[in-house]
C-alpha positions in Angstrom: 11.9 29.2 -56.7 9.9 31.1 -59.0 6.7 29.1 -59.1 6.6 29.5 -55.4 6.7 26.5 -53.0 4.4 27.8 -50.2 1.7 26.6 -47.6 -2.1 27.5 -48.0 -2.2 28.5 -44.4 0.8 28.6 -42.1 -1.0 29.1 -38.9 0.5 32.5 -37.9 -0.9 35.9 -37.4 -4.6 36.4 -38.6 -4.8 32.7 -39.5 -6.8 30.3 -41.9 -5.7 27.3 -40.6 -8.1 25.3 -38.2 -10.7 28.1 -39.7 -13.5 27.6 -42.2 -12.8 30.4 -44.5 -16.2 29.4 -46.3 -14.1 29.8 -49.7 -14.8 26.3 -51.0 -15.6 27.5 -54.6 -14.2 25.2 -57.2 -14.5 27.8 -59.9 -14.1 31.4 -58.5 -10.1 31.4 -58.0 -10.1 35.3 -58.6 -12.5 35.7 -55.7 -11.2 33.4 -53.5 -7.6 34.7 -54.0 -8.8 38.2 -53.1 -10.6 36.9 -50.1 -7.7 35.0 -48.4 -4.9 37.4 -49.3 -7.0 40.6 -47.9 -9.1 38.6 -44.6 -6.0 36.7 -43.3 -2.1 37.3 -42.9 -1.0 33.9 -43.4 -2.4 32.7 -46.6 0.7 32.4 -48.3 0.2 30.7 -51.6 -2.8 33.1 -52.3 -1.0 36.1 -51.0 2.2 35.1 -53.4 -0.3 35.3 -56.3 -2.1 38.6 -55.3 1.2 40.5 -54.7 3.0 38.9 -58.4 4.0 41.2 -60.7 4.9 39.5 -63.9 6.8 40.5 -65.9 8.5 43.1 -64.2 6.3 46.2 -64.0 3.6 44.3 -66.0 0.4 42.9 -65.4 -0.6 42.5 -61.6 -3.9 40.5 -61.9 -2.8 37.3 -60.8 -4.4 34.9 -58.6 -4.5 31.1 -57.3 -6.8 29.3 -59.3 -9.8 27.3 -57.9 -9.8 23.7 -57.9 -11.5 23.4 -61.0 -9.6 26.0 -62.9 -6.6 23.9 -62.1 -7.8 21.5 -65.1 -7.6 24.4 -67.3 -3.5 24.7 -66.4 -3.3 20.8 -66.8 -5.2 20.5 -70.0 -4.4 23.6 -71.7 -0.7 24.0 -70.9 0.8 21.2 -69.1 -0.5 18.8 -71.7 0.3 21.1 -74.4 3.8 21.0 -73.4 4.1 24.4 -72.2 4.6 26.0 -69.0 7.5 23.8 -67.4 5.3 21.9 -65.1 6.6 19.3 -62.6 4.3 16.2 -62.8 5.6 14.8 -59.4 4.6 17.5 -57.5 1.0 18.9 -55.9 -0.1 22.3 -57.1 -2.1 24.4 -54.7 -5.9 25.8 -55.4 -7.7 28.6 -53.8 -10.2 26.0 -52.6 -10.4 25.2 -49.1 -11.7 21.8 -48.4 -12.0 22.2 -44.7 -10.7 24.0 -41.6 -7.2 22.1 -41.8 -6.9 21.2 -45.9 -7.1 22.8 -49.1 -7.3 21.3 -52.3 -4.5 20.6 -54.1 -4.0 18.7 -57.7 -1.0 16.4 -59.0 -0.7 16.7 -62.9 0.8 12.8 -63.5 -2.8 11.3 -63.4 -5.1 14.9 -62.5 -6.1 13.6 -59.1 -6.8 15.8 -56.4 -5.8 15.8 -52.8 -7.0 17.3 -49.5 -3.8 18.4 -48.2 -3.0 19.8 -44.7 -2.9 23.9 -45.1 0.8 24.2 -43.9 2.1 21.6 -46.0 4.4 23.6 -48.7 2.8 22.9 -52.4 3.8 24.9 -55.8 1.9 27.9 -56.3 1.3 28.6 -60.4 -0.6 31.8 -60.5 -2.7 32.6 -63.4 -4.5 35.4 -64.9 -7.5 35.7 -67.2 -7.0 35.9 -71.0 -9.5 37.3 -72.8 
């Protein structure tokens, strides 16, 4: 789909699954994404954002937001009625929780959950607006 429905790490190739990447920052999604997409071949969510060009021929600086950056998405877009969000689905962050889990957020109540890296969840890429 247009938002992406990917795993954090699928366990194939140069895998970030069963691996501590050290990318636990809750606020630096851009650097998390660069590291995940260049160091590992199975980080589908981060690679999806790193390779995004939107609109066609346009911006190429998209990234998978870190856990706390998803709050900006929740409060700045979703609660303002913008962005066509699904409140009943989990959204991946680029923040790792441990060797087997990454952090995801559900927008119904804003809670976080440490999800198994191979699970498919929605990927919502963001870019810095200056």
